[in-house]
N, C-alpha and C positions, 0 to 999 in steps of 0.2 A: 485502266481509266474507266472502262465499261462497268467494272465492279463498283467503283466509287459512285458513278451516276446512278446505278441500279440501287445501291444501298441508300443513296440520298432520296430517291423516289419512294423507297420502302419507308424511310423515316417520315417523309411527307404524308404518306398514307396513314401511318400510325398516329401522327399528330392530328390529322383531320378526324380520326376516330376517337380521339381523346386519350389514347394510350401513350402518355408522355414518357414513361420509363422505357418502353420499347423503342420509341422514337429517338430518345437519347442514345440508346444502345446502337441503333442503326447508323445515326450520324457519327458516332464515335468510331465505328468500324470504317465508315467512309473516309473520315478524317485521316485515319492511319494509312490508307492505301492511295489517297488522292495525290496526284502530281500536278494537276492543272490549277494554277493560282485562282482563276476566276471561279471555278467550281468549288475550290476550297473556301473562298470567301462566302459563297452561298451556304455551304455546310455549316460554317462557323456562325453565320447570321441566324440560320434556322435553329441550331442547337442553343444559341443564346435565347431564342424565344421559348424553348423548352425549359431552360433554367429559370426564366422569369416566371413561368407557370408553376414551377416547383419551389419558388421563393428562394432559390439559391443565387442571390444577387451578385456575389463576388465572382462566381463562375460565369454568370451572364455578362458581366462587364468584360471579363477576360476574353470570351469568345467574340463579343461584338468588337472589341479592340483589334483582334486579329483580322476581322473582316475589314475594318476601317484602315488598317495598315496596308492591306492589299489594294483597296480602292477607297480613297479619301472622300469620295462623293457618294458612298453607299449610304443612301438616306435611311433605309430600314435599319441597318446596323447602328447608325448614329442615334436614331430615335430609341432603339432598344437599349443602347448603352445609357442614354439619358434617363430612361425609366428605371434601370437598375441602380444607377448612381443616386437618383432621388430617394429610392428605398433605403440605400445605405447612408442617407443623410448628407451626401456630398453635393449640396445644392448648387454651389458655384460651378463645379465641373459639369453637372447636368445642364445648367443654364447655357454654358458654352456650346454643348452639343446641340441643343434644340435651336440655338441661335444660328448655327451652321445649317441646320435643316430648313429653317425659315428663309435663309438666304438663297438656298438652292430652289425651294418651292415657296415663293413669297405669298401665294394665294391659298395655301393649305390651311384650312380652318383649325385642324387639330394642332398643328405646329404653333400657330399663332396663339391659340388658347393656352397651350402649355407654356409658351414663352412669357405670356402675360402673367400667368399664375406663379411661375418660378421667379420671375422678376420681383413680384411682391414678396415672395417667401425669402428670397436672398436679401432684400432690403430689411425685412423684418429680422432676419438672423444677424445681419450686421449691427442693427440697432441693439438687439439683445446682447450681442457680443460686447459692444462698447458698454452697455448697461451692466453686464456681468462683471466686466473688468473693474468698473467703478465700485460695484457692490463688494467684490473681493477685497479691494484696497480699503474700503470703509470698514469691513469686518476686522481686518488685521489691525487697523488703526485703533479700533475699540479694544481689541484683545491685548494689544501691546502697550496700551496707555498705562502709565503708572498709577493714576487714580481714575477709577471708572466705577459706575454703579454696577452692583453685582448682577441685577436683572438684565441689564444691557449686555454684559459680557456673556452671560449664559445664552441669551438669544443669539448673539453673534456666533458663538461656538456651535450651537445647534444648526444654524443656517449654513455654516461652513461645511459641516458634516453632510447635511442633506445635498448641498451643491456638489460635493465630491462624489456622491453616488451616481451621478449622471455623467456620462462620458464627456459631454460638452463642457460641463461645469468643472470637472476634474482637469480638463485640458487648460481651461482659462486660469485656474489656480496655479498649475504647473508653469504656464508661460509667464505668469506675473510674479516670478521669483518666489513662488509659494513654498518650496521645500526649505529654503533658507529662513523664511519667516516662521514656518512651523517649528523649525529647530530652535528659534528664539523663544517660542512659546514653551517648548519642552525644557529649555534651560532656566525658565522661571522657577521650576520645581514645584509649582502649585498643582496639586493633584488634578483639579478640574481642567486646568489649561493643558496639562500633559495628556489627559484622556482625550480632550477635543482634538489635539494635534495628531495623536496616534490614530484615532478613528477617521480623521480626514485623510491621512496618509493611506489607510487601508482602502478607502474608497478610490483613491487615485491609482492604487496598484491593482485593483480588481480588473481582471480580464484584459489588461493592456500590457503586453510583454515589454515593449520598448520603454514605456513610462516606468514600469516596475523596476526594470534593470537600472534605469537612470537614477531612480530614488535611492536604491540601496547603495549605489556607488557614491551619491552625493552625501548620504548620511553616514554610511559605513556600517557593516554588519555588526562590528564590535559595539558600536554605539547603541544600536537597536537592542542587542543582547543585554547591555547594561541597564536599559530602560525596563526590560522584562524581568530583570533580576531584583527590582526594588520590592520592598515588603508592603505591597499594596495589591490586593486580589484583583480589583477592577483594572488597574493599569497592566498587570501581568497578563490578564485575559485578553485585553484589547491588543496588546503587543503580539500575543500568540496568534490572534486573528489576523493581524497584519502580516506576520510571517507566513500564515497559511495562504493568504491572498497572493503574496509574492511567489510562493511555491507553485500555486495553481497556474499563475500566469506564465512563469518561466518553464514549467514542465509540460504545459499544454493541457493540463486537466481542465482549465477553463477554456472552452472552445469557441468563445465569442469571436466573430469576424470583424476586423477593423480595416481590412483592405490593405493599402500600400504600407502601413506601418510595419507589417510583418517583415517586409524586405529589408528594413533598416537593422533588425536585430541579428547579432552574431550568435554563436553557440553559447548557450546559457549554462552548460554543464559545470563549468568552473565555478560559477556563482552558487549553484545548487550544492556543490561539494563543500564550498567554503561555509555555507549556512549549516550543513550537516556537521562539519567539524566544530563549529562554534557551539552548536547545541550539545554535542557530546562533552565539550569542555564545561558547559554549564552544569551538567548532571552531577558532577562530583566536586564542584567548586564551593568553598566555604563562603565566598562573597555573594552567593546567590541565595535569595530568600526561599522559604518553603513554597510560596505561591509560584515564584519564578521557576523553581525546579519542577514543580508539577506540570507547568505549561511546556517546559522543554521536553519532558518525558512524553507528554501528550502529543506534541508535534512529531516526535520520533515514532510513536505508535501509529499515527495517521499516515505518515509519508514514507517510512522506510520499507515495511513489508509490501509485497505486491498486492494490488487490489483484487486481481484475478489470478488464480493459479496457472491459467493457460499462458500468461505472460512469461516469456523465457528469461528476461533480464532480472536477476535478483542480486545484482552487484551491490546495491545499497545495503542490503542485509549483511552480506559478507564483509563489507567495509565497516559497518557498525559493530559487528562481532569482533573483528580484528582490533579496532581502535577504541571500542567503548564498552565491551562486555564486562570487563573488570570494574569499570566505573559504575555500571548499573548494579553489579553485585555489591559494591561498596555501599550504595544507597540502601539495598536490601539488608545489609548487615548492621546498620546504625541502631543504637540503643538509646532512645530519647532520655532515659533515666541517668545515663552516664554523662560526664562533662566532655566538652570539646567535640561535640557531634555536629554533623551537618544540619543546618536549619531545615525543618520538614513540617508538613501539615499532617493531619490524620490520614490523608489519602496517598501520600507520596510513595510509601513502600508497596502498596497494592498496585499502583500504576506501574511501578518498576517491575513487579512480578508479571503483570499483563504484557508489558513490553518484552520481557524475556520469553514468554510463551509465544508471542507473535513472531519473534525472530526465529525461534526454534521450529515453529510450524512452517516457516517460509523456506526452510532448507530442503533441497531436492534429492540428496543422495546420502548414503551411509557415511562416507568419509567426512562430509561437512558436519553431520550430526556427531560423529566421533570427536572431531576437532572442538565442537561446542562443549561436549562433556569433559574433554581433557582440560580445556581452559577453566571451566568451573571447578573441576577437581583440584587443579593446580592452585587456584585462588584460595579455596577453602582449606586444603591441607597446609598451604603456606602460612595460614593464620594460626594454626594450632601451635601452642607454646606452653609447656608445663609450668613455666615461671610467670606467665602473664594471663590471668583469667579473663581480662577484658578482651584480649585477642581471641580467646577461645569462644566466648559468647558471641562475638562479632561473626565468627565463622559459622556457628550454629544458627544464628539469626539469618545469615545469608542463605544458608541451606533451607530455612523455613520459606524464604522468598522464592527459591526454586521449586519447593514443594507446592506452593500456591500458584506457580506459573507452569513451566514445562515439567509436570509431575514425574514423568519417566526418568528425566535427568536427575532430579532430586532423589527419587526412589533408589536409583542405582548408587548414588553417593552415600545414602543412609546405610546401605549394605556394605560399604567399604570398611576397611580395617580401621578400628579405633573410633569410628563415628558414633555408633550406638553406645559404646562404653563411655564416651565423652558426655553424651546426653544423660546417662544414668548418674555419672559423677556429678554433673551440674545439678541434678535433682537433689542430691544429698548435700549440696554446698550450704554453707551458713549464710551466704549473701542471698537476699531475697531476689535481686535482679537476675542472678544465675538460675535460680529455681524457675522464675517466670519465663525466661527465654527457653529453658529446657522443656518445660511443660508444653509451651506453644509448639515447639519442634516435634514433640511426641504426638500432639494432636494432629498436626499437618501430615506427619509421616504415616499415620494409620488410616489414610483415606481408602486404600484398597482393602477389600475384605480379607485377603490372605494375610496381609500384615496386621489387620485388626484382630484376626484370630490369634496371631502370635502375641499381640499385646494383651489380649484377654487373658491369656495364660500367664504372661510375664509382667505386664505393666499395671494391671488393676491394683495389685497390692501396693505398688509404689505410689500411684496416684491417690489411693485412699489414705496412705500414710501422710502424704503432703497435705491433703485436704483436712485431715484431723489436727495435724501439728501446727500448721501455719496460722498466724493471727492476721496476716495481710490479706485483705479482701480480694485484691487483684489476683494474687496467686491462688487463693481458695476457689475463686470462680473459674479460673482457667483449668484447675485440676478437676473441677466438677464437669466442665465441658468435655475434658478428656474421657471421663467416665461415661458421660452422655453418648459420646461418639462410639465408644466401645459397646455400650448397651444397645445401640441401634444397628450393629453390624449385620443383623439378619434382615434389615429393610422392613417391609410391611408383612413379611411372612410370619404369621402367628406362631407357627411351630418352631421358629428359629430364634426365639428370645435368648439373649445372652445371659441375662440376669434373672433372678428369682421373681416370681409374681409380685407385682406392686412396687418393685425397685425403681423402674423407669418413671412411674407416677410420682414417687418421692423426689427423684432428681428433678423432674419437670416442675414440681411445686416450688423447689428451692430456686430454680431459674426464674420462675414467675415473680417470686418474692424480690429477687435482686432487680429484675426488670422494672418493677413498680416503685423502687426506692429512689426518689429524686436526689437523695443525699450522695449517692454513688455517681462518680463521673461517667459521662456517656461512653467513653472508650471501654470502661469495665462492663457497663450495662450491655454493650454490644455483644460481649461474650455470652451473656445470658440468652440472647437471641440465637447465637451460634449453637448453644446447647439445645434449645427448643427445635432448631432446624434438624438436628439429628434425632431427637426423641419423638418428634411428631410423626415419625413413621408408625408409631404405636397408636392405634385408634383410640385407646383410653386416654392417652395424653392429648390427642386432638380435641376430644370432647371436653375434657377438663379445661383446656386452653380457651376454646370459644365460649365456654360458660363464664370465664373470667374476663368480663368486659374491660376492666381496668388494665389488665395485662395486654389485651389486644390494642387498646388505645395507646398505651405506653410504647408498644412496638411500632405502631403507625407514626407516632411523633418522632421516634428515633429515625425512622425511614425518611422523614422530611428534613432531618438535620443536615448540617454541613458535612458530617462524616459519612461519605458515600461507600466506605468499605463494608458497610452493613447490608448493602443492597442484595447480595447473593443469598445471605442467610435469611433475610426477610422473604425473598422470593421462594426459597426452599420450604420455609414454614408454611407459606400460603398454598403452595402446590400440594403439600402433604395434607393440609386441612381440607382442601377441596377435592382431594383424590384425583387431581388432573394430570398426574404423571403417566408416562407411557406404560400400558399394561398389555402384556402378550396374551392373546387368546389361547387357552389351553384346551385341546381337544379331549373330550371325555374318554375316548379310547386310549389316549396316551396316559391319562391318569390311572385307568385300570391296569394298563401295562406296567406303569411305574410301581403301583401297589403290589402287583403280582411278583415283580422282581425285587421287592423290598427297597426301592429307591425313594428318596425324599420327595414328597409332593407339597408344593406351597399351599398354605391354608389361608382363607380369607377370614379376617376378624369379623365377628357379628356386627360391630359398629362401623364397618366399612361398606355397609349396604346402602342402597340409594336413598332411603328415607332419612337415615342418619346424616348423609352427605348434604341433603337438601336443608335440613335443620341448621347444620353448621354454616352453610352459605348465607342463610337468612340472618343469622347472628353476626356474621362478618360484615354484611352490608349495613346492618344497623349500627355497628361500631365505627363505620366510616372508612372501610377498606378502599373505596374508589378514590377518594381524595388523596390517600396515601399512594396508591398506584399512579395517579396522575402526576404527582411530584416525582416519584421514582423514575418515570419514563423520561423526564426532562433532565436527568443527570448527565454528566459528561460522558460522551460516547466511550471513552477509554475504560471507565469503571463499569459502565452499563454494557457488559460483554454480550455477545450474541447469545450465549447460553442463558444469561439472566433475562434477556429480552424474550427468549422462547418460553421461559418459565412464566413470565408476566403475561404473555399471550395465552398460555394454557389456563392461568387463573381467570383472566377476563372471560374466556370461553365458558368456563365452568360457572362463573357468576351470571352470565347472560343466558343460561339454559332455560330458565323459567321466564316466559314473556312478561309476567307481572313485575319482575325485578328490573326490566330493561329501562323503565322510566327513571328509576333511582340512579342507574348507571349514567344515563344521559344528563340528569340534573346535576350530578357531581363531576361532570367533565370527562366521563369515560369514553365518549365518542371521539373527542379530540385526542385523548391519550392513546387510543388504539391505532390511529393513523401512522405514526412513525414505526410502530411495531409491525404493521402490515407491509411497510415499504423497505425495512432494513432488518438484517439478522439472518438466522439460519432459515433454510427453506421450510422446514417444519414449523418454525415459529411464525413465519410470514403467513403460512396457510391457516394456522390456528387463529391468528389475529384477524385475518380476512374473514374467516368464518364467524368470529364474534361480531365483526363489523356488519356482516350480512344479516345476522340475527337482529341487530339494532336497527339497521336501515330498512328492514322489511316492514316494521310496524311503527316507526317513529316519523315525526315531521322532520324532514331533512334540514329545514331552517334552524330548528332547535338543537338537533343532535350534532350537526356539523355547521356551525355558523360561518357566515362569510364565504370566502373562496375555498374553504376546506372541503365543502361538499363535492367539488369537482375532483379533488384528490382521492375521494372514496371510490370512484368508478373503477380505476385500474385494478386494485386488489379484488374487487368483486368480479370483474371480468376474468381474472386469473382463476377464480373458483369454478368457472364454466368448463375448464379443461377436462378432457375425458379421463385423465389420471385421477381426478378428484372423485370422492364417493358420491352416491346419489343424494344424500342429505345435503352435502355442500352445494351440489349443482342446484338442487331445488331452492335452498335458501338464498343462493346468489341470484337466481331468477326472480324470486319474490322481491328481493331488495331492489334489483334493477327495475322491476315493474313499478315499485313505489317511487323511485327516483325519476323514472321517465315520465311519470304523470305529473311531475312537479314543474318543469320548465323546458322550453325549447332548447335552451343552452345546454341543459343536462342531457337531453336526448341526442344532441349533436356530439357531445363528449362521449357518450356510450358508443355511438357509431364510429367515431374516430379511433376508439380503443379496439376496433375490429371485433366487436362482440357479435355482430349479425350472423356470421357463419355458424357459431356455436348455438345461438338462439334458434336459428332455423333447424339445425341438426336435432335439437331437443323437441321440436314440434313433431318429429317422427318417432319420438321415444315411446316404448311400450308402456312405461310406467305412467299411469293416469295423471298423478299429481304433477310430475315433471312436465308432461306434455301440456297440461292446462296452464302451468306457470309460464312456460315459454310462449304459449299463444297469447296470454294476457300481456306479456311484455311486448310482443310484436304489435299487439293492438295499440299500445301506447306510442310505439315508435313509428307507425305508418304515416304520421303527419310530417316526418322528416323527408326532405326532398331526396336525399341519398337512398333512403329505404324505398321510396316510391319508384325510383329509377331501376332498382333491382327487380321490382315486380313488372315494370314495363319492358324489360329485356326479353327478347325472343329466345325460345329454346329452353325454357325452364318451367317447372311445375309448381311454382309458388302459389299462383292463383288457384290451381286445381286443389292443392293441399288445403288452402283456406276454405274452399267450397265443400270439400269432403269432411273437414272438421265440423262444419255447420250441420252436417248430417249425423254426427255422433249423438249418443244418448245422454252424455254428460252435460247438464244444463250450464254450468260455469264455462265449460269449453265452448259450447255453442254461443254463449253470450260474447266471449272474447273474439271468436272467429268471425261472427256476424258483424261485430263492431268494426273490426279491421276491414272487412269487406265493404261495409257501408261508407267508411271514410275514403277508401281507395277508389270506389266507383263514383263518389261525389267529385273527386278531383280530376279523374282521367276518363274520357270517353272510350279510349282505346281499351281500357281494362273492362269496361262494361261489355264490349264486344267479345273480349277474351273469355269472359265468364261463360258465354254460350258455346265456346269452342273447346274448352278443356275437358268437358265430360258431357255425355248425352243425358245425364241425370240432373242437369242444372235446374231445369224447370220444376222438377219434383222436389228438389232440395229447397228451392225458394218457397214453394207452396207450403212445405212443412214448417219453415220458419214463420210464415205469415199466420199459420194456425197454432203456433206454439202456446202452451198454457201460460208461460211467463210473459207478462206484458212487455218487459224490456227487450226480450229476444224477438217478440212479435214486431215491435216497433222498428228494430234494426232491420229485420227482413223486409218490411214494407218500404223502408228508406232505400234499400238496395234496389227494389222493384222500381221505385220512382226514378232513381238515378239512371237505371238502364232504359227506362221509357224516354227519358230526356235525351239520352245519348244517341239513339238510333231508331228511326221510325219502323224499320222492318222488325227489330227486336221487340218493340212495343206492340206491334201487330200480333206477333207470335204469342206473346204473353196474354194479350186480351182475348185471343181466340182459344185459349186454354181454360181450364177450371179456375185459373187465377182470378178471372173476372167475377165469378160467383163469390169467391173468398173476399175480394175487395168490396163487393156490394154489401155483403153481410156485415163486414166490419164498419164500412162507411155509414150504414143505416143505424148503427147503435146509438143510443142516447148519450149525450155528453156526460162524461164522468171524469173527475180530476185524475184518478190513477190511470185510466185507460186513454185519456185524451190524446197524448202524443201519437199513439197507434191509430186512433180514429182519424185524426187530422191527416196523417200520412196516407191512409187509405183513400180519403176524400181527394187529396192532392193527385193521387194516381188516377182516379176516375175523371177528375177535371182535365188532366193531361190527355187522357184517352178521348174525351169529348173534343178537346182542342184539335186533336189530330184527325177527328172525324171517324174514329173507329166505333164509337157508341153514340147514341142520342137518347135524350130522355123521353119516355112515354108520358102520356097525360096521367097515368097511374103512378108515375114517379119511378117506374123501373127503367133500367137502362137496357139497351139492346145493341147488337152489333149492326153497324150500318152496312148497307149493300153497296 
C-alpha cells in the first residue's frame, strides 16, 4: 500500500513538472499494486487527467469511469469524463456528467458555464440530427424517383457521398434504412446511380468496424463481388475501394476510435476469410470483367502479404497459395489472341505477376518456398501436351508470368527438363501466336547475365532468323527486343559489348522508328520501349535517343496511357539516360591490381561523363519528362512497384541537380509528384526522393512548389535527411530547405518542431563543416520564434545560449548574421535569457562589442538590438555595459548622420543611449557628449 501511495505521489510530481509520459508510467505502476479503493479512485482520476493532456480521450473516459464507479460523487472524475466525452463527440453523455457536477456544486462557475454551453450544443446537435434525417430522406426520394432532372439527381448523389464521409452523417444514413435504399439504387443498373451508392457505402464502412460488418452482412459479399465484376472501370474501382475500407475497418488497419461501438463487434476473422475466398474465386472466373479481375488482384496484392516482415502471422499468404496459386497462374497463362480466354485488360497479367512475387517474398522458410515451386512446376508441366499446342503456349506464358514475378522460381523451371526445348520448338512453329509467346518467354528468361550469355551463344541466331522471316510486326518487334536485351548484357561497361560496334545503335534506331509509328498498336509499341530500356545502357544509344525529340515525346505519351505495364521499361530508360543508377566507387589501387592480375576492369564510355549527362538532362526536360513522371507516379500502387518508385526517385534527383532546372520541375508539378515517392517505397528510393525534395524546397517558394496542405507533408521526408546515417550533402540541403520552409509561416515552424527536428539541428550547429554549421544556425534563427524552441533555451543546465554567443564570435559573416539574429529574437522575448547571456561565458561583453563594430550593417544592427534588449531586462546588466567600452561604441554609432542603409543600426544605438539616460547612468553635456553619472 505504501508503494502505491509513493508511486502516486511520484506521478503527481511528474505531472506538475509537465512530464506527462512519466506521470502515466508512475500512475500505471501504482494502479497495479494498489489495494485501497479510495487511493485507486485518486490514481484513476489523476491518470485520466494525464490522458486528457495527451489527447487520448477514450482512455481518459475509461479511467474517469473507474473512479466514478468507486465514488459516484467524485466531482473531479465526473468533470474529466465530461471533458473527454465532449472531445469524442458524445455530447449527450458529457451533458449528463456536468449536470451531476452542477448538482453537487451548484455555485461552481466552471460547471455552470460548461452546462450552459453543452446544453446549447446538444440542442443544436438534435436539431441537426433531425435536419440530417430529413435531408437523407429527401436525397433518396430524388434518386429513386422514376422521372427526375439529371442535375438534381447528380447533386443529391454527391451530397449523399459527402454526408457518408462524416461519421455522424454515415450513422444517420445507416439508421434511416440507408443500406436497403442504396441497394435499390444499385439495382437500377444506371452507372451513375451504382457509383453514387458504392461510394456512399465506402464512406459508411470507413473506420467503423460495427457498421462495416453490418453492411457486408446486409448486402452479402457475393453481391458486392458481382458489382465489382461488371465491365465498367469506374464501378470496379469504386467497389475495390469499398472492399479496402471494409478490410481496414475489420482488420484494425484503420485505427480510428469510436468508443463503445468496439465492444459490440465480435470476431471479424470469418468475414475477412470469406472476402479472401470470394476474391480468389473472382481471379479465374469467366464471369468477371477485365477491370473487375484487375481490382480483385489489386486487393489481394494490398491485403494478403504482410506489411512489415517483423509481423509473425503470414497465414493469409499460405492460405492464398494453397487455394489460389493455380488460379493466378491461369491468369498469367492467358493468350488474348486465342478464343475462349478470360476477359483481361492490358495490365491484368502484370498485376498477377506482381502478386506472385509478393506472395513468394512473404514466405519465411525453405519448405514453404519449395512448396510454392512444386505447385508452379506441377501446374506448368501438367499443361504440356504434344497433341494440344494451345495448352503448351498457355504453360509457357504462365512461365513468362513467373519470370516477371518471382524470377528465381521461373528461372529454376526454365532449367527443367523439356522446357527450353519447348520454347525452341514454339519458335519454329508455323503459328504466329506460338512464335510470339516463345519469343516473350525467351526475353524474360534471359534477365540474368549468366543466362544472357547462354542465349548470346545459342539464341541470337534463332531470334535473328525469326526477325528476318516473319512478316508480323508484333513478332518482329519482340524478336528485336530479345536481340536488344542480349546486346545489353554487359550493362554500361564499354569493354563488355556483346555485339559488334554500331549494332546496338542500329537496333535502337529501329526501336525508335516503331515507337514513333502511331499506326502500330500501343501494346506493340510498348515493346519498342522495352528494347530501348535494355539498349540505353550504351551511351551512344542514350545520346541518339535524347537527340530524337519525337521518340522521347512518343515514350512520354505511352507512359501517360492506360497501359501501365510500360512503367518499369520507361523508368529504366530514364535512369539510363540520366546515369542515375547505383555506381560502385572503384578504388584506383584495385584497378591497378586487377590489371596486374589480368582481370577485367569496367570501363566508362566517354559519353557517360558529366557534361554529356547534363546535356541529356536539359533535352529531356525540354521534351516534357516532368509531366510524364507526374502521371507515372499516380499509377495504381500494384503496378508502380517499389523498385519502379526508386528508379523514378533517382531520375527526379538527377533532373533537380542544376538549380536552374528546378523552376521547370516545379512548374510541371514535379514537387507534388515527389511527395508520394518520398513517403512510400524502398528505403533508398525514399532517401533519393527526399533529397530531390530538399533541392527544390531550398530555393523555391513553398506555396508554388507544394500548394495547399501538401507543404506540411514535405517536412517529414526532409527531417529524415538530417539523420547521421545520411551523407553531408543530404544533411546540408535538408537544413537549407527547412530554413526556407521555417521562414514561411508559424504553422510550418510548429510542424518542423513536432517532427522532432530540433535535436538534429542543434547537433549540426556543433558541426566542423562550415556550410553545415551555418545552415543549421540559419534554420535555428528562423525557428526561435516558436514557443517550444524558446522553452529549450530557457531550460537550466544546457549550453544553447553559450553556443549562440560563441557562434557570434566566429569569423564567418553568414554564421554571425544567423547567430546574432537568433540571439536578438530570444533576448527580446525573455528577460531570463538576457541575464543568461552574462553567465554563460566571461567573454560575453567582448563578443557584443565585436558585433556592434561589425563591418556588415545587418550584423551590427542585430548586435545593437541584443544590447538594447539586455539593457531593458536588468539595470545591473545595463550598468555593466555602460561602464565598459560599449558606451563609446554606442556614442560613435548614435552620432552618425542619418543614412537609409545604416539607419536601423543608428536608431538602435540611439535607443540604447536613451535607455541609459532614462536609467540615470549617463547625462548629456552642453557639448552634446554623454558622460557617466556619479
